[in-house]
Steps between C-alpha positions, in 0.01 A plus 500: 500500500219284339131545551488236775766665703337825460166359625675349796671828590191705462319241722774524759461886500126474547541253792741717673278815447777666298457712199697382186759759401329538163180618678672725761439876457795711387616729789523860372752753621338745732548870474647600848703806589870459449565503878296183521696295251719218621867589534826332634609691816784476750391411852621670814481171706634172411196268430552125368446466123178328381255650745194725478484797745186732522565847652130623552592864566697514156232306329798294381558126418874414484625166332848470630801438283862414578751772601255716705267570200140454433217557256248752637133481403238744623182351643180552670458371855236405760288779643557611873401198714517242224885508432660210676879505544697179546739261336345259252600261223360452158281191533326505165526693179201544245458642166169664431382367839122481584396726808254458789460751780597378849237476753640806681463709180127382465444580857653858464339582171208282423357729234827482314604135550214270607397429130846352427511293820393168345636492144760777506633648181686314214853582420578785267659847470216672679464237761598650860822301495588587154728323256726340771510431886751389749324339793652582842528210746624464858648195666233326716218738372522420126321737262461848662267625230761770435619544132738694291286537187424682180253762430350679189440816711820717472319769719536263796877480505684715747202509734352295794187360334492122532366247741834431628696378174768683310420554133708596205370578138458177317801541264732576794346210705585266210860610500521461890317159470745376258792576722360362827522122565293296728610504871649848460521704831251807492513761773235752542631779728282682754350845406664787672262757360163342556290790379664517148269379228 
């Protein structure tokens, strides 16, 4: 690539609001308990391959594979009253996404979120959406503001702590993100144990 092509490419990245790969932060491997590491598992039910299924009472995200198998990741989920079950699809995928609180978040916790309401936070490892995010959409509704996203806070995994989204530690989210294509079906199952946190 000559200098002129490099300048054109860099300009295109800047116009799109993307971070050139050379400038993107390196995603570290997070130290989590062995039980929270991703693993391939057999499923008791037959789910179509190539889908994401979130089981909140297990704090588990499954990426389904052929032959009734899946990769299981441990996640954090939405707090009681904020978790939204339903059937969605991946309407956008972003690397090191910027973040801005929703109006409902600002209303619920103005002391925590009002200062970010206008400009939000630029993308990065410690951004609330972490290294990668899958944006969940519904037909007719569009963006639901629900996300499957990364976090740099391993202590929030296996707990109901978020404003409705499901989170994986950044390195595991990168792995899931790389597997999941646009338009993939995502199912968030209802909570059966509402007081578990």
